[in-house]
PAMISE-666431 format. One line per 8 residues: number of its first residue (from 1); their letters; for each residue x, y, z of C-alpha. Coordinates in Angstrom, 3 decimals, always signed. Layout:
N
NUM	A	X/Y/Z ~ ... $
***
This chain:
442
1	MRSRIHLS	+46.604/-34.726/+80.874 ~ +48.921/-33.266/+83.492 ~ +47.617/-33.388/+87.035 ~ +46.941/-30.276/+89.088 ~ +49.943/-28.952/+91.003 ~ +49.130/-28.516/+94.686 ~ +50.503/-25.819/+96.971 ~ +51.922/-28.462/+99.294 $
9	EHFTYAKL	+54.248/-30.016/+96.691 ~ +58.015/-29.622/+96.250 ~ +58.590/-27.210/+93.377 ~ +61.272/-27.863/+90.766 ~ +62.027/-25.289/+88.065 ~ +59.602/-27.088/+85.762 ~ +56.802/-27.047/+88.332 ~ +57.468/-23.401/+89.136 $
17	LRFTLPSI	+57.067/-22.473/+85.500 ~ +54.001/-24.654/+85.028 ~ +52.297/-23.284/+88.135 ~ +53.084/-19.608/+87.524 ~ +52.686/-19.577/+83.733 ~ +48.893/-19.088/+83.821 ~ +49.328/-16.141/+86.186 ~ +52.035/-14.654/+83.959 $
25	VMNLFASL	+49.972/-15.042/+80.799 ~ +46.911/-13.751/+82.657 ~ +48.748/-10.548/+83.519 ~ +50.152/-10.299/+80.012 ~ +46.700/-10.442/+78.456 ~ +45.375/-7.940/+80.990 ~ +48.154/-5.600/+79.840 ~ +47.735/-6.396/+76.172 $
33	YIVADGYF	+44.125/-5.346/+76.010 ~ +45.110/-1.973/+77.504 ~ +47.702/-1.726/+74.747 ~ +45.039/-2.721/+72.208 ~ +42.934/+0.223/+73.362 ~ +45.879/+2.521/+72.784 ~ +46.549/+1.089/+69.327 ~ +42.975/+1.551/+68.140 $
41	VANFAGKT	+42.706/+5.040/+69.651 ~ +46.041/+6.167/+68.163 ~ +45.229/+4.856/+64.694 ~ +41.460/+5.344/+64.453 ~ +40.651/+8.271/+66.772 ~ +43.610/+10.661/+66.825 ~ +46.752/+11.828/+68.607 ~ +44.944/+14.106/+71.055 $
49	EFAAVNLI	+42.534/+11.299/+71.937 ~ +45.508/+8.993/+72.489 ~ +47.093/+11.572/+74.787 ~ +43.772/+11.866/+76.674 ~ +43.697/+8.119/+77.396 ~ +47.291/+8.209/+78.645 ~ +46.561/+11.256/+80.790 ~ +43.487/+9.905/+82.609 $
57	MPVLNILG	+44.405/+6.204/+82.894 ~ +46.776/+6.631/+85.885 ~ +43.890/+8.183/+87.835 ~ +41.543/+5.325/+86.941 ~ +44.212/+2.764/+87.727 ~ +44.630/+4.084/+91.272 ~ +40.945/+3.317/+91.882 ~ +41.047/-0.118/+90.251 $
65	TIGYMFGV	+44.171/-1.084/+92.165 ~ +42.060/-1.328/+95.326 ~ +41.135/-4.766/+93.978 ~ +44.810/-5.664/+93.729 ~ +45.308/-4.766/+97.390 ~ +42.425/-6.987/+98.482 ~ +43.547/-9.755/+96.122 ~ +47.202/-9.836/+97.170 $
73	GGSALIAK	+46.594/-9.288/+100.870 ~ +43.626/-11.635/+100.948 ~ +45.439/-14.376/+99.040 ~ +48.308/-14.347/+101.529 ~ +45.880/-14.727/+104.453 ~ +43.734/-17.333/+102.733 ~ +46.677/-19.439/+101.539 ~ +48.208/-19.342/+105.029 $
81	TLGEKDRD	+44.855/-20.437/+106.484 ~ +44.655/-23.286/+103.964 ~ +48.175/-24.281/+104.993 ~ +46.858/-24.456/+108.577 ~ +44.124/-26.875/+107.337 ~ +41.181/-24.570/+108.127 ~ +39.270/-24.507/+104.842 ~ +35.978/-23.257/+106.290 $
89	RANRLFSL	+37.622/-20.164/+107.736 ~ +39.462/-19.605/+104.461 ~ +36.124/-19.473/+102.607 ~ +34.668/-17.046/+105.139 ~ +37.702/-14.774/+104.752 ~ +37.427/-15.006/+100.974 ~ +33.738/-14.061/+100.992 ~ +34.164/-11.133/+103.369 $
97	IVLVSSCL	+36.982/-9.669/+101.277 ~ +34.943/-9.889/+98.051 ~ +31.904/-8.265/+99.703 ~ +33.805/-5.332/+101.199 ~ +35.797/-4.641/+98.020 ~ +32.570/-4.647/+95.975 ~ +30.892/-2.071/+98.225 ~ +33.983/+0.111/+98.126 $
105	GVLMMVSG	+34.017/-0.113/+94.334 ~ +30.478/+1.259/+94.064 ~ +31.287/+4.201/+96.351 ~ +34.406/+5.095/+94.359 ~ +32.544/+4.783/+91.060 ~ +29.959/+7.373/+92.105 ~ +32.464/+9.839/+93.550 ~ +34.916/+9.370/+90.665 $
113	FAFMRPIT	+32.253/+10.083/+88.063 ~ +31.216/+13.259/+89.881 ~ +34.746/+14.629/+90.274 ~ +36.223/+13.545/+86.936 ~ +36.336/+17.062/+85.450 ~ +38.050/+18.823/+88.387 ~ +40.537/+15.960/+88.664 ~ +41.416/+16.208/+84.983 $
121	TMLGAEGK	+41.732/+19.988/+85.214 ~ +44.225/+19.564/+88.056 ~ +46.379/+17.436/+85.734 ~ +46.876/+20.447/+83.487 ~ +44.619/+19.413/+80.617 ~ +42.938/+22.175/+78.602 ~ +40.647/+22.464/+75.612 ~ +40.057/+19.296/+73.590 $
129	LLEDSVLY	+42.517/+17.290/+75.694 ~ +40.452/+18.105/+78.789 ~ +37.115/+17.211/+77.198 ~ +38.430/+13.944/+75.756 ~ +39.964/+12.917/+79.096 ~ +36.699/+13.555/+80.963 ~ +34.695/+11.658/+78.334 ~ +36.920/+8.573/+78.477 $
137	GRIFILAL	+37.187/+8.610/+82.270 ~ +33.452/+8.914/+82.936 ~ +32.538/+6.054/+80.632 ~ +35.311/+3.785/+81.903 ~ +34.621/+4.391/+85.603 ~ +31.069/+3.000/+85.289 ~ +32.688/-0.458/+85.272 ~ +34.925/+0.206/+88.309 $
145	PAWIWVYE	+33.354/-2.455/+90.616 ~ +33.907/-5.081/+87.913 ~ +37.482/-3.866/+87.391 ~ +38.146/-4.390/+91.098 ~ +36.828/-7.953/+90.737 ~ +39.158/-8.496/+87.766 ~ +42.159/-7.474/+89.860 ~ +41.326/-9.540/+92.943 $
153	FQLFFVTA	+40.026/-12.680/+91.229 ~ +43.243/-12.950/+89.217 ~ +44.928/-13.592/+92.564 ~ +42.157/-15.716/+94.071 ~ +42.141/-18.098/+91.085 ~ +45.773/-18.931/+91.881 ~ +45.061/-19.475/+95.580 ~ +42.106/-21.678/+94.642 $
161	EKPGLGLA	+44.501/-23.843/+92.568 ~ +42.705/-22.763/+89.394 ~ +45.278/-20.570/+87.607 ~ +44.311/-22.095/+84.270 ~ +40.697/-20.995/+84.628 ~ +41.848/-17.521/+85.605 ~ +43.967/-17.457/+82.461 ~ +41.004/-18.513/+80.310 $
169	VTVGAGLC	+38.852/-15.720/+81.751 ~ +41.548/-13.114/+81.124 ~ +42.221/-14.306/+77.576 ~ +38.493/-14.287/+76.842 ~ +38.153/-10.765/+78.187 ~ +41.166/-9.611/+76.175 ~ +39.783/-11.026/+72.932 ~ +36.432/-9.431/+73.722 $
177	NAALDALF	+38.130/-6.061/+74.197 ~ +39.963/-6.252/+70.881 ~ +36.777/-7.268/+69.047 ~ +34.752/-4.465/+70.652 ~ +37.478/-1.917/+69.887 ~ +37.417/-2.918/+66.235 ~ +33.605/-2.882/+66.125 ~ +33.101/+0.421/+67.923 $
185	LIGFHWGL	+35.988/+2.404/+66.387 ~ +36.274/+0.950/+62.879 ~ +32.744/-0.345/+62.327 ~ +30.590/+2.206/+64.156 ~ +33.084/+5.142/+64.099 ~ +32.367/+5.987/+67.753 ~ +35.886/+7.294/+68.316 ~ +37.141/+7.762/+71.871 $
193	AGAAAASA	+33.735/+6.995/+73.416 ~ +33.765/+3.635/+71.636 ~ +37.190/+2.781/+73.059 ~ +36.010/+3.650/+76.574 ~ +32.831/+1.595/+76.143 ~ +34.848/-1.390/+74.899 ~ +37.103/-1.225/+77.959 ~ +34.162/-0.925/+80.357 $
201	LTQLVGGV	+32.330/-3.896/+78.836 ~ +35.546/-5.925/+78.969 ~ +35.794/-5.376/+82.732 ~ +32.274/-6.741/+83.100 ~ +33.233/-9.891/+81.195 ~ +36.413/-10.400/+83.222 ~ +34.841/-9.603/+86.597 ~ +31.345/-11.087/+86.569 $
209	FPLVYFSR	+32.287/-14.591/+85.411 ~ +34.590/-15.313/+88.401 ~ +31.935/-13.926/+90.737 ~ +29.401/-16.385/+89.345 ~ +31.912/-19.263/+89.354 ~ +32.880/-18.890/+93.001 ~ +29.243/-18.347/+94.009 ~ +28.331/-21.825/+92.788 $
217	RNNSLLKL	+29.550/-25.273/+93.773 ~ +32.944/-25.862/+92.180 ~ +36.001/-28.111/+92.499 ~ +38.452/-25.386/+93.558 ~ +39.693/-24.717/+97.087 ~ +37.475/-21.635/+97.460 ~ +33.766/-20.864/+97.388 ~ +31.743/-17.778/+98.263 $
225	VKPVWDSR	+29.741/-18.431/+101.420 ~ +27.912/-16.266/+103.944 ~ +30.598/-13.920/+105.267 ~ +31.193/-13.197/+108.946 ~ +32.305/-9.672/+109.815 ~ +35.843/-9.535/+111.150 ~ +37.446/-6.105/+111.215 ~ +40.814/-7.532/+112.285 $
233	VLVKCCAN	+40.925/-9.726/+109.190 ~ +40.158/-6.761/+106.953 ~ +42.865/-4.684/+108.592 ~ +45.348/-7.543/+108.200 ~ +44.291/-8.057/+104.579 ~ +44.775/-4.380/+103.758 ~ +48.071/-4.302/+105.645 ~ +49.329/-7.366/+103.743 $
241	GSSEFMAE	+48.269/-5.940/+100.402 ~ +49.203/-2.351/+101.172 ~ +52.672/-2.707/+99.685 ~ +51.383/-3.953/+96.329 ~ +48.591/-1.367/+96.416 ~ +51.146/+1.292/+97.253 ~ +53.374/+0.107/+94.429 ~ +50.561/+0.176/+91.871 $
249	AAASLVGI	+48.861/+3.327/+93.161 ~ +52.151/+5.144/+93.610 ~ +53.222/+4.078/+90.115 ~ +50.010/+5.633/+88.831 ~ +50.585/+8.725/+90.946 ~ +54.116/+8.971/+89.612 ~ +52.628/+8.511/+86.135 ~ +50.451/+11.540/+86.803 $
257	VYNVQLLR	+53.550/+13.523/+87.813 ~ +55.324/+12.284/+84.668 ~ +52.451/+13.598/+82.558 ~ +52.477/+16.951/+84.338 ~ +56.241/+17.242/+83.858 ~ +55.988/+16.198/+80.227 ~ +53.254/+18.742/+79.519 ~ +55.665/+21.324/+80.949 $
265	YAGEDGVV	+58.851/+20.198/+79.158 ~ +57.553/+18.604/+75.938 ~ +53.836/+19.381/+75.624 ~ +51.206/+16.955/+74.364 ~ +53.794/+15.090/+72.274 ~ +55.686/+14.102/+75.424 ~ +52.516/+12.570/+76.900 ~ +52.056/+10.555/+73.706 $
273	IYGLLMYV	+55.617/+9.158/+73.879 ~ +55.245/+8.390/+77.578 ~ +52.092/+6.424/+76.760 ~ +54.082/+4.201/+74.388 ~ +56.754/+3.595/+77.012 ~ +54.144/+2.678/+79.603 ~ +52.576/+0.149/+77.247 ~ +55.876/-1.703/+76.965 $
281	SLIFSAVF	+56.378/-1.369/+80.710 ~ +52.910/-2.850/+81.303 ~ +53.708/-5.860/+79.146 ~ +57.164/-6.576/+80.547 ~ +56.277/-5.816/+84.161 ~ +53.295/-8.146/+83.783 ~ +55.748/-11.050/+83.561 ~ +57.350/-10.166/+86.893 $
289	VGYSNGIG	+54.040/-9.317/+88.571 ~ +52.439/-12.480/+87.183 ~ +55.275/-14.654/+88.453 ~ +55.218/-12.985/+91.881 ~ +51.439/-13.338/+92.117 ~ +51.609/-16.960/+91.007 ~ +54.343/-18.002/+93.414 ~ +53.065/-15.909/+96.342 $
297	PVFSYHYG	+50.468/-18.419/+97.617 ~ +53.127/-21.155/+97.462 ~ +55.446/-19.148/+99.709 ~ +52.514/-18.387/+102.040 ~ +51.467/-22.030/+102.235 ~ +54.926/-23.355/+103.077 ~ +55.491/-20.511/+105.531 ~ +52.229/-21.436/+107.278 $
305	AQNHGELK	+53.232/-25.114/+107.245 ~ +56.762/-24.255/+108.533 ~ +58.468/-25.995/+105.595 ~ +61.670/-23.957/+105.767 ~ +63.638/-26.143/+103.365 ~ +61.045/-25.562/+100.655 ~ +61.088/-21.814/+101.344 ~ +64.854/-21.753/+100.736 $
313	SLRKRSLM	+64.489/-23.713/+97.521 ~ +61.639/-21.534/+96.233 ~ +63.534/-18.323/+96.928 ~ +66.733/-19.529/+95.242 ~ +64.969/-20.793/+92.135 ~ +62.800/-17.681/+91.891 ~ +65.784/-15.332/+91.982 ~ +67.454/-17.298/+89.193 $
321	LIALASCA	+64.350/-17.118/+86.984 ~ +63.931/-13.399/+87.692 ~ +67.557/-12.705/+86.709 ~ +67.259/-14.590/+83.409 ~ +63.968/-12.888/+82.527 ~ +65.423/-9.455/+83.332 ~ +68.295/-9.864/+80.882 ~ +65.989/-11.181/+78.175 $
329	MFVLSEAL	+63.610/-8.241/+78.548 ~ +66.372/-5.672/+78.300 ~ +67.546/-7.159/+75.016 ~ +63.976/-7.465/+73.707 ~ +63.106/-3.877/+74.622 ~ +66.127/-2.554/+72.743 ~ +65.181/-4.629/+69.711 ~ +61.529/-3.552/+69.752 $
337	AHPFSALF	+62.166/+0.193/+70.194 ~ +61.629/+1.163/+66.569 ~ +59.010/-1.355/+65.368 ~ +56.790/-0.898/+68.444 ~ +56.925/+2.895/+68.174 ~ +56.030/+2.672/+64.500 ~ +52.798/+0.854/+65.372 ~ +51.504/+4.021/+67.037 $
345	LQDALLPD	+53.465/+6.882/+65.442 ~ +53.921/+7.653/+61.776 ~ +55.201/+11.225/+62.047 ~ +58.120/+13.331/+63.298 ~ +57.686/+11.957/+66.838 ~ +59.107/+8.546/+65.887 ~ +62.850/+9.412/+66.372 ~ +62.129/+10.965/+69.782 $
353	AVHAFRIV	+60.135/+7.901/+70.827 ~ +62.927/+5.514/+69.819 ~ +65.470/+7.643/+71.717 ~ +63.329/+7.443/+74.863 ~ +62.968/+3.660/+74.442 ~ +66.745/+3.208/+74.350 ~ +67.077/+4.885/+77.732 ~ +64.092/+3.304/+79.473 $
361	SLVYLFTG	+65.106/-0.223/+78.363 ~ +67.654/-0.276/+81.200 ~ +64.724/-0.382/+83.640 ~ +64.035/-4.044/+82.895 ~ +67.378/-5.128/+84.331 ~ +66.113/-4.115/+87.795 ~ +62.292/-4.193/+87.744 ~ +62.050/-7.934/+88.378 $
369	MAVFSSAF	+63.984/-7.799/+91.639 ~ +62.079/-4.710/+92.799 ~ +58.700/-6.374/+92.167 ~ +59.626/-9.798/+93.504 ~ +61.246/-8.625/+96.742 ~ +58.133/-6.682/+97.749 ~ +55.790/-9.552/+96.836 ~ +58.036/-12.011/+98.671 $
377	FTALNDGQ	+57.521/-10.291/+102.023 ~ +53.797/-9.940/+101.380 ~ +53.644/-13.710/+100.909 ~ +55.401/-14.109/+104.272 ~ +52.672/-11.888/+105.789 ~ +55.219/-9.148/+106.524 ~ +53.293/-6.227/+105.083 ~ +55.510/-3.644/+106.783 $
385	VSALISFL	+58.729/-4.586/+104.995 ~ +56.884/-5.079/+101.731 ~ +55.240/-1.669/+102.060 ~ +58.568/-0.045/+102.896 ~ +60.170/-1.448/+99.745 ~ +57.248/-0.174/+97.664 ~ +57.305/+3.204/+99.386 ~ +61.015/+3.648/+98.720 $
393	RTFVFELG	+60.633/+2.490/+95.136 ~ +57.942/+4.967/+94.184 ~ +57.531/+7.861/+96.600 ~ +61.227/+8.272/+97.400 ~ +63.271/+7.080/+94.429 ~ +61.021/+7.562/+91.398 ~ +59.019/+10.589/+92.513 ~ +62.180/+12.324/+93.675 $
401	AVLLLPKL	+63.955/+11.545/+90.421 ~ +61.155/+12.721/+88.128 ~ +60.962/+16.016/+90.011 ~ +64.723/+16.673/+90.135 ~ +66.410/+15.083/+87.099 ~ +64.505/+17.094/+84.444 ~ +65.989/+20.248/+85.967 ~ +69.433/+18.854/+85.175 $
409	LGVDGIWC	+68.859/+16.860/+81.978 ~ +65.628/+18.231/+80.518 ~ +63.304/+15.670/+78.917 ~ +66.007/+12.963/+79.104 ~ +65.928/+13.376/+82.867 ~ +62.311/+12.227/+82.836 ~ +63.247/+9.076/+80.925 ~ +66.202/+8.396/+83.259 $
417	SAVFAELM	+64.059/+8.699/+86.377 ~ +62.538/+5.238/+86.121 ~ +65.960/+3.613/+85.601 ~ +67.381/+5.267/+88.712 ~ +64.314/+4.346/+90.802 ~ +64.287/+0.664/+89.821 ~ +68.042/+0.307/+90.420 ~ +67.679/+1.707/+93.931 $
425	AATAGGAF	+64.525/-0.328/+94.653 ~ +66.173/-3.570/+93.542 ~ +69.138/-2.792/+95.792 ~ +66.861/-2.092/+98.755 ~ +64.819/-5.256/+98.143 ~ +67.947/-7.395/+97.986 ~ +69.241/-5.845/+101.202 ~ +66.017/-6.655/+103.073 $
433	MTALRRKY	+65.976/-10.236/+101.785 ~ +69.540/-10.721/+103.016 ~ +68.962/-9.065/+106.394 ~ +65.798/-11.042/+107.256 ~ +66.782/-14.499/+106.018 ~ +67.340/-15.838/+109.549 ~ +64.078/-14.445/+110.896 ~ +62.003/-16.291/+108.289 $
441	QY	+64.466/-19.191/+107.867 ~ +64.627/-19.112/+104.079 $
***
């Protein structure tokens, strides 16, 4: 059996892939069970129900992404503290972050449930689309605290040198979601409510197990202990993770704008096609996000230990892997355009969906660099640069494009918006990495 890879080691290409693979697969499965929801809803509930899921999910994702902020920002702090050989303080930081994020999750669950209808109305939904969106959102949001745990523990498993266990939890939750979808929609005929219930129960499976594991004695680097309040740590954690939170939350916000624009230019059918595109984006982006999450604690550790030679090596090897994966995903997206669309659509929408896929496939040539450059500076505890990259990527480039390009190109302008945004974000990320290489000695 292969021995555990430690953060302090020298990383070859083989070790990089071995260490980050669980995180990559973990993110893939987390994305796949969202896609599974969409498949079952599209085929066993209906097109309007499928549009409702795609309409309300960006709103729900903004709330769940709070866990990603705490996970990314907290992991960078904790891994740096471990690199400084202060394990007791690392556990106290870990415990405080989990406690605060849990309390915040409960507050957002209550308020989100109460305001689900007015929020959905603001998105432009009417009639059955409105009622279905509210139904799905209110059931799903009951599991929000557990969803926050899912997000943050995915990161903490890596920092604890237990990426394999994190992978097992995510795979188990994904299989549970698929089984519950089949049972509730095909077996019990519960329709959209069944899909929402399956997703909510899946979050409980994926979130509660890690909470129990870290609460007990274990052989990882981390354990939940009695936390000590430290407002400066929380501010630093949120600042570190703000870029990734901004990227995820802004992507969801932009997704909301996409849906509003699509309802205006293409109606409910446009929202359906956009949902398909986002499923592919979730899967492919999960590879880049998973790699960045997996390698982040390694960068943080060696930065804390002042191992500048290893930082240079890690950065060089990571950029090479990102470039190869980007090219492969572009080719794969072009090849999957028709067969993937056919899984969800069997009507006149299929040609339009394939056309949109052909355009959006170009995104994957640039997404990897955009994601990695932001995560790279988070790992170096430079939340400001990381947040700036994320801000430019979403609020400036993508939001601006989705508001302006449709006026020039119609519906095709909506599909081109993401390509333009990722190209500009990758360029900005590369520029920052070049400009700051002497400061961080990588």
